[in-house]
N, C-alpha and C positions, 0 to 999 in steps of 0.2 A: 411076772410083775406082781408086786404086792399091792394090796388095797391102798396102802399109804402112798405108794408111788403113783398109782392111777389117779387118786384124788389130787395129789400134788400137781400132776400134769394138767388136769382139768382146771385147777385153780390158776396155774401159770397162764394157760390160754385165755381164761376169763379176764385176768388182770392185764394181759397184753392188749386184748381187744378193748378193754375199758380205757387204758392209757391212750391207745390210738384214737379212739373216739373223743376223749377229752382234749387231746393235743390239737385235733382238727377244730374243735369248737373254740378253743382258746384263740387260735389263729383268726377265725372268722370274727369273733366278738372283739378281739383286739383291733382288728382293722376297722370295724365299725366305730369303736371308741376313739380311734385316732383320725377319723375323717377320711378313710380310704388308704392310709399308709400303715404298713405293719410297724409296730413300735420299735422293732430292732433297727429299722432304717433311721428313725429319729434319734434313738439312743446311741447308735454307732456312727452317726453322721455320714451314712452311706451317700446320700444325695449330695451333700456338700462336697465330699471327697471327689466323687465322679465329675460333678459339674465344674469344680475348681481345677481339675486335672485334664480336661479336654479343651481343645480349641476349635475354631471354625474350620480348620483344614482336616480334622480327624474324621475317619469313617468308623462307625461304631456298629458292632453286632451285639445285641442284647439277648443272650440265651437264658432261658428260665426267668423271664421278666415278670412272672406272676400276673398282677393286674395291669401292668404297663405304666404304673405311676411314674417311675423314674424314666422310662423310655420316652415319654412325651417331652420331658425336660431335656434329655440328651438330644432328641431330634431337633429341638428348637435351637440348640447351640452348635451341633456338629454339622459338617458338610453333608454327610450322608449316613 
């Protein structure tokens, strides 16, 4: 392995770690800025879509619910 390749690998690792750190922080601060909801939910109308497309007889399993923001709304509308 050449010196150039070794340095390039170190830089790639550094920037991947920096990206992961930044991405996590963006998620945390976005949720705080949106009052507890990730902005993608508001922008993509996730909540409205799910709430509008379930009824009182439905049984819902919310996998990967994050902070549970949508789960509480689903639980209030669905049977179980």
